[in-house]
N, CA and C atoms as an extended XYZ file, in Angstrom:
300
Properties=species:S:1:pos:R:3:atomname:S:1:resname:S:1:resid:I:1 pbc="F F F"
N      -109.282     -117.410      -71.822 N   UNK     1
C      -110.131     -117.917      -70.457 CA  UNK     1
C      -109.137     -118.778      -69.432 C   UNK     1
N      -108.159     -118.820      -69.771 N   UNK     2
C      -107.465     -120.351      -68.848 CA  UNK     2
C      -106.570     -119.375      -67.906 C   UNK     2
N      -105.797     -117.991      -68.450 N   UNK     3
C      -105.538     -116.858      -67.961 CA  UNK     3
C      -105.777     -116.208      -67.067 C   UNK     3
N      -107.147     -115.966      -66.793 N   UNK     4
C      -107.881     -115.339      -65.444 CA  UNK     4
C      -108.172     -115.808      -64.727 C   UNK     4
N      -107.667     -117.493      -64.715 N   UNK     5
C      -107.622     -117.925      -63.163 CA  UNK     5
C      -106.689     -117.622      -62.273 C   UNK     5
N      -105.089     -117.922      -62.919 N   UNK     6
C      -104.203     -117.213      -62.441 CA  UNK     6
C      -103.794     -115.573      -62.655 C   UNK     6
N      -105.210     -114.719      -62.577 N   UNK     7
C      -104.054     -113.830      -62.252 CA  UNK     7
C      -104.851     -113.261      -60.599 C   UNK     7
N      -105.566     -113.165      -60.388 N   UNK     8
C      -105.226     -113.717      -58.312 CA  UNK     8
C      -103.718     -113.976      -58.489 C   UNK     8
N      -103.255     -115.161      -58.323 N   UNK     9
C      -102.019     -115.357      -58.279 CA  UNK     9
C      -100.612     -114.560      -58.909 C   UNK     9
N      -100.892     -114.062      -60.033 N   UNK    10
C       -99.848     -112.942      -59.621 CA  UNK    10
C       -99.864     -111.632      -59.314 C   UNK    10
N      -100.965     -111.034      -58.978 N   UNK    11
C      -101.794     -109.800      -58.262 CA  UNK    11
C      -100.270     -109.848      -57.080 C   UNK    11
N      -100.403     -110.865      -56.184 N   UNK    12
C       -99.141     -110.506      -54.904 CA  UNK    12
C       -97.003     -110.547      -55.288 C   UNK    12
N       -97.266     -111.247      -56.933 N   UNK    13
C       -96.046     -110.944      -57.101 CA  UNK    13
C       -95.413     -109.607      -57.338 C   UNK    13
N       -96.511     -109.722      -58.604 N   UNK    14
C       -96.406     -108.047      -59.169 CA  UNK    14
C       -96.354     -106.490      -58.014 C   UNK    14
N       -97.011     -106.869      -56.960 N   UNK    15
C       -97.567     -106.019      -55.764 CA  UNK    15
C       -95.772     -105.572      -55.343 C   UNK    15
N       -95.417     -107.220      -55.224 N   UNK    16
C       -93.837     -106.926      -54.751 CA  UNK    16
C       -92.822     -106.687      -55.198 C   UNK    16
N       -93.013     -105.786      -56.567 N   UNK    17
C       -91.649     -105.766      -56.895 CA  UNK    17
C       -91.209     -105.229      -56.987 C   UNK    17
N       -91.953     -103.684      -56.185 N   UNK    18
C       -91.184     -102.739      -55.890 CA  UNK    18
C       -90.607     -102.979      -53.908 C   UNK    18
N       -91.192     -103.648      -54.146 N   UNK    19
C       -90.751     -103.608      -52.012 CA  UNK    19
C       -88.835     -103.846      -51.830 C   UNK    19
N       -87.915     -104.000      -53.000 N   UNK    20
C       -86.864     -103.095      -52.568 CA  UNK    20
C       -86.472     -102.703      -52.572 C   UNK    20
N       -86.924     -101.039      -52.724 N   UNK    21
C       -87.105      -99.918      -52.562 CA  UNK    21
C       -87.273      -99.289      -50.429 C   UNK    21
N       -87.982     -100.345      -49.966 N   UNK    22
C       -88.181     -100.323      -49.354 CA  UNK    22
C       -86.963     -100.845      -48.122 C   UNK    22
N       -86.450     -102.367      -48.809 N   UNK    23
C       -85.796     -102.834      -48.179 CA  UNK    23
C       -84.732     -101.704      -47.145 C   UNK    23
N       -84.722     -102.017      -45.950 N   UNK    24
C       -83.331     -101.318      -44.965 CA  UNK    24
C       -82.431     -101.293      -45.776 C   UNK    24
N       -81.466     -102.688      -45.559 N   UNK    25
C       -80.115     -102.834      -46.038 CA  UNK    25
C       -79.985     -101.938      -47.236 C   UNK    25
N       -81.405     -101.208      -48.217 N   UNK    26
C       -80.599     -100.367      -49.463 CA  UNK    26
C       -81.182      -99.253      -49.294 C   UNK    26
N       -81.476      -98.821      -48.263 N   UNK    27
C       -81.480      -97.316      -48.060 CA  UNK    27
C       -80.320      -96.194      -47.688 C   UNK    27
N       -80.747      -95.385      -48.337 N   UNK    28
C       -79.290      -94.144      -48.347 CA  UNK    28
C       -78.773      -93.933      -46.857 C   UNK    28
N       -78.187      -94.303      -46.339 N   UNK    29
C       -77.453      -93.730      -45.039 CA  UNK    29
C       -78.497      -95.238      -44.158 C   UNK    29
N       -78.073      -95.883      -44.322 N   UNK    30
C       -78.202      -97.091      -43.283 CA  UNK    30
C       -76.964      -98.075      -43.584 C   UNK    30
N       -76.648      -98.708      -42.428 N   UNK    31
C       -75.592      -99.602      -42.434 CA  UNK    31
C       -75.542     -100.529      -43.874 C   UNK    31
N       -74.472     -100.974      -44.110 N   UNK    32
C       -74.989     -102.225      -44.966 CA  UNK    32
C       -74.106     -103.378      -44.975 C   UNK    32
N       -74.067     -104.451      -44.477 N   UNK    33
C       -73.313     -106.078      -44.660 CA  UNK    33
C       -71.946     -105.771      -45.505 C   UNK    33
N       -71.000     -105.397      -45.222 N   UNK    34
C       -69.917     -105.338      -46.053 CA  UNK    34
C       -68.404     -106.525      -45.226 C   UNK    34
N       -69.010     -107.346      -46.129 N   UNK    35
C       -67.959     -108.845      -45.324 CA  UNK    35
C       -67.119     -108.496      -44.136 C   UNK    35
N       -68.493     -108.121      -43.391 N   UNK    36
C       -67.274     -108.083      -42.040 CA  UNK    36
C       -67.213     -109.052      -41.436 C   UNK    36
N       -67.915     -110.561      -41.608 N   UNK    37
C       -67.432     -111.540      -41.522 CA  UNK    37
C       -65.892     -112.002      -42.063 C   UNK    37
N       -65.948     -111.997      -43.452 N   UNK    38
C       -64.811     -112.028      -44.070 CA  UNK    38
C       -63.851     -111.480      -43.261 C   UNK    38
N       -63.804     -110.048      -42.984 N   UNK    39
C       -62.319     -108.905      -42.307 CA  UNK    39
C       -62.384     -110.607      -41.176 C   UNK    39
N       -63.101     -110.816      -39.780 N   UNK    40
C       -62.881     -110.939      -38.974 CA  UNK    40
C       -61.833     -112.570      -38.838 C   UNK    40
N       -62.861     -113.074      -40.092 N   UNK    41
C       -62.253     -113.787      -40.527 CA  UNK    41
C       -60.529     -114.214      -40.487 C   UNK    41
N       -60.028     -113.162      -41.723 N   UNK    42
C       -58.709     -112.489      -41.907 CA  UNK    42
C       -57.826     -111.847      -40.706 C   UNK    42
N       -58.706     -111.771      -39.649 N   UNK    43
C       -57.315     -111.274      -38.631 CA  UNK    43
C       -57.481     -112.319      -37.428 C   UNK    43
N       -58.313     -113.630      -38.006 N   UNK    44
C       -58.285     -114.353      -36.882 CA  UNK    44
C       -57.118     -116.089      -37.475 C   UNK    44
N       -57.176     -116.100      -39.032 N   UNK    45
C       -56.099     -116.235      -39.675 CA  UNK    45
C       -54.933     -115.937      -39.479 C   UNK    45
N       -54.625     -114.563      -39.315 N   UNK    46
C       -53.338     -114.259      -39.514 CA  UNK    46
C       -52.791     -114.277      -37.312 C   UNK    46
N       -53.898     -114.029      -36.687 N   UNK    47
C       -53.521     -114.524      -35.528 CA  UNK    47
C       -54.593     -114.838      -34.221 C   UNK    47
N       -54.378     -116.560      -34.976 N   UNK    48
C       -55.143     -117.829      -34.170 CA  UNK    48
C       -55.134     -117.028      -32.895 C   UNK    48
N       -54.392     -116.421      -31.941 N   UNK    49
C       -54.679     -116.144      -30.331 CA  UNK    49
C       -56.231     -115.170      -31.125 C   UNK    49
N       -56.762     -114.598      -31.686 N   UNK    50
C       -57.950     -113.930      -32.007 CA  UNK    50
C       -59.563     -114.983      -31.827 C   UNK    50
N       -58.685     -116.027      -32.664 N   UNK    51
C       -60.381     -117.396      -32.221 CA  UNK    51
C       -60.789     -117.427      -30.305 C   UNK    51
N       -59.815     -117.556      -29.832 N   UNK    52
C       -59.428     -117.930      -28.235 CA  UNK    52
C       -60.644     -116.695      -27.529 C   UNK    52
N       -59.299     -115.677      -28.056 N   UNK    53
C       -59.962     -114.296      -27.116 CA  UNK    53
C       -59.730     -113.437      -28.258 C   UNK    53
N       -61.095     -112.341      -28.429 N   UNK    54
C       -60.402     -110.694      -29.335 CA  UNK    54
C       -60.390     -110.297      -28.507 C   UNK    54
N       -59.880     -109.064      -29.416 N   UNK    55
C       -58.879     -108.000      -28.546 CA  UNK    55
C       -59.811     -106.849      -28.846 C   UNK    55
N       -60.294     -106.118      -28.162 N   UNK    56
C       -61.671     -105.051      -28.853 CA  UNK    56
C       -61.239     -103.453      -29.026 C   UNK    56
N       -61.887     -102.560      -29.131 N   UNK    57
C       -61.123     -101.635      -30.372 CA  UNK    57
C       -61.081     -100.454      -29.563 C   UNK    57
N       -59.740      -99.649      -29.813 N   UNK    58
C       -59.368      -99.146      -29.265 CA  UNK    58
C       -60.325      -97.937      -28.754 C   UNK    58
N       -60.713      -97.265      -27.148 N   UNK    59
C       -61.168      -96.035      -27.035 CA  UNK    59
C       -62.704      -96.667      -26.138 C   UNK    59
N       -62.599      -98.116      -26.685 N   UNK    60
C       -64.225      -98.694      -26.459 CA  UNK    60
C       -64.069      -98.990      -25.427 C   UNK    60
N       -65.676      -99.056      -23.952 N   UNK    61
C       -65.135      -99.432      -22.991 CA  UNK    61
C       -66.005     -100.886      -22.373 C   UNK    61
N       -65.614     -102.250      -23.007 N   UNK    62
C       -65.784     -103.177      -22.671 CA  UNK    62
C       -66.277     -103.557      -20.767 C   UNK    62
N       -65.291     -102.152      -19.598 N   UNK    63
C       -65.698     -103.017      -19.115 CA  UNK    63
C       -67.066     -102.879      -18.618 C   UNK    63
N       -68.104     -101.868      -19.115 N   UNK    64
C       -68.994     -101.952      -19.233 CA  UNK    64
C       -69.866     -103.014      -18.958 C   UNK    64
N       -69.737     -103.408      -20.101 N   UNK    65
C       -70.216     -104.459      -20.504 CA  UNK    65
C       -69.141     -105.604      -19.684 C   UNK    65
N       -68.898     -105.947      -20.012 N   UNK    66
C       -68.537     -106.241      -18.636 CA  UNK    66
C       -68.868     -106.913      -17.070 C   UNK    66
N       -69.065     -106.021      -16.991 N   UNK    67
C       -69.802     -105.374      -15.289 CA  UNK    67
C       -71.699     -105.466      -15.521 C   UNK    67
N       -71.769     -105.778      -16.653 N   UNK    68
C       -73.988     -106.247      -16.736 CA  UNK    68
C       -73.199     -107.826      -16.910 C   UNK    68
N       -72.136     -108.075      -17.784 N   UNK    69
C       -72.383     -109.845      -17.661 CA  UNK    69
C       -72.461     -109.904      -16.305 C   UNK    69
N       -71.203     -109.805      -15.450 N   UNK    70
C       -71.339     -110.012      -14.064 CA  UNK    70
C       -72.545     -110.648      -13.023 C   UNK    70
N       -73.374     -108.875      -13.612 N   UNK    71
C       -74.521     -108.727      -12.598 CA  UNK    71
C       -75.450     -109.767      -12.789 C   UNK    71
N       -75.379     -109.566      -14.492 N   UNK    72
C       -76.240     -111.015      -15.367 CA  UNK    72
C       -76.533     -112.285      -14.354 C   UNK    72
N       -74.912     -112.986      -14.223 N   UNK    73
C       -74.590     -114.583      -13.431 CA  UNK    73
C       -74.465     -114.381      -12.046 C   UNK    73
N       -74.560     -113.313      -11.542 N   UNK    74
C       -74.351     -113.291       -9.954 CA  UNK    74
C       -75.731     -112.694       -9.466 C   UNK    74
N       -76.736     -112.973      -10.811 N   UNK    75
C       -78.535     -112.681      -10.321 CA  UNK    75
C       -78.985     -111.030       -9.269 C   UNK    75
N       -77.907     -110.298       -9.562 N   UNK    76
C       -77.819     -109.195       -9.397 CA  UNK    76
C       -78.167     -107.965      -10.700 C   UNK    76
N       -79.845     -108.498      -11.028 N   UNK    77
C       -78.994     -107.389      -12.259 CA  UNK    77
C       -80.153     -106.465      -12.323 C   UNK    77
N       -79.347     -104.591      -12.840 N   UNK    78
C       -80.214     -103.925      -12.605 CA  UNK    78
C       -81.647     -103.569      -12.934 C   UNK    78
N       -82.597     -103.259      -12.756 N   UNK    79
C       -83.800     -102.586      -12.404 CA  UNK    79
C       -84.487     -102.362      -13.559 C   UNK    79
N       -84.995     -102.062      -14.406 N   UNK    80
C       -84.614     -101.563      -15.580 CA  UNK    80
C       -85.734      -99.882      -15.036 C   UNK    80
N       -84.915      -98.838      -16.133 N   UNK    81
C       -86.350      -97.805      -15.112 CA  UNK    81
C       -87.460      -97.063      -15.308 C   UNK    81
N       -88.034      -96.493      -14.464 N   UNK    82
C       -89.893      -96.118      -15.108 CA  UNK    82
C       -89.688      -95.270      -15.560 C   UNK    82
N       -90.359      -95.196      -16.943 N   UNK    83
C       -90.233      -94.116      -17.545 CA  UNK    83
C       -92.267      -93.482      -17.516 C   UNK    83
N       -92.779      -94.105      -16.865 N   UNK    84
C       -93.903      -93.787      -16.518 CA  UNK    84
C       -94.937      -94.229      -17.908 C   UNK    84
N       -94.446      -94.489      -19.212 N   UNK    85
C       -95.472      -94.921      -20.045 CA  UNK    85
C       -96.023      -96.182      -20.098 C   UNK    85
N       -95.900      -97.643      -18.706 N   UNK    86
C       -96.199      -99.119      -19.056 CA  UNK    86
C       -96.089      -99.341      -17.732 C   UNK    86
N       -96.993     -100.200      -17.015 N   UNK    87
C       -96.984     -101.107      -16.164 CA  UNK    87
C       -96.370     -102.488      -16.237 C   UNK    87
N       -95.262     -102.822      -16.704 N   UNK    88
C       -94.835     -104.303      -16.179 CA  UNK    88
C       -95.463     -105.255      -15.008 C   UNK    88
N       -96.747     -105.709      -14.884 N   UNK    89
C       -96.465     -106.852      -13.888 CA  UNK    89
C       -95.912     -107.635      -14.058 C   UNK    89
N       -95.456     -108.476      -13.019 N   UNK    90
C       -95.695     -109.643      -13.379 CA  UNK    90
C       -97.143     -111.118      -12.624 C   UNK    90
N       -97.504     -111.481      -13.793 N   UNK    91
C       -98.496     -112.368      -13.318 CA  UNK    91
C       -97.451     -114.002      -12.968 C   UNK    91
N       -97.888     -114.306      -11.569 N   UNK    92
C       -97.441     -115.634      -11.170 CA  UNK    92
C       -97.961     -117.105      -12.784 C   UNK    92
N       -97.668     -117.792      -12.310 N   UNK    93
C       -98.435     -119.032      -13.376 CA  UNK    93
C       -98.660     -119.688      -12.367 C   UNK    93
N       -99.585     -121.332      -12.623 N   UNK    94
C      -100.614     -121.530      -12.615 CA  UNK    94
C      -101.243     -122.471      -13.293 C   UNK    94
N      -102.217     -123.394      -12.418 N   UNK    95
C      -103.715     -123.725      -13.185 CA  UNK    95
C      -104.672     -123.252      -12.363 C   UNK    95
N      -104.981     -121.151      -13.375 N   UNK    96
C      -106.023     -120.294      -13.106 CA  UNK    96
C      -107.795     -121.009      -14.222 C   UNK    96
N      -108.437     -121.608      -13.474 N   UNK    97
C      -109.271     -121.581      -14.168 CA  UNK    97
C      -108.837     -122.923      -15.028 C   UNK    97
N      -108.296     -123.835      -14.445 N   UNK    98
C      -108.030     -125.559      -15.129 CA  UNK    98
C      -109.244     -126.375      -15.741 C   UNK    98
N      -109.658     -126.348      -14.228 N   UNK    99
C      -110.459     -127.008      -13.376 CA  UNK    99
C      -110.709     -128.433      -13.395 C   UNK    99
N      -108.440     -128.904      -13.286 N   UNK   100
C      -108.395     -130.146      -12.998 CA  UNK   100
C      -108.428     -130.178      -11.403 C   UNK   100
């Protein structure tokens, strides 16, 4: 009789036992963290200049990201393209209906 009280508490635990198969890191074909932080640390220990300024991978277009950051800092961000799916409307903040 005493065990029946705990059955509702045990059911969620039993139901989540198979959730391991749904973990996106464990599914086949997905990216898996593979000691990336340790590899980066090893590079920085070997070359201390990497601690201050990293190096890009060969063939990457870092200047594209740099341009985006410079536009953000200069407050000249490019608008998002209109996809026609949804309209985003800015609503001014204020005391609408607060009664103060």
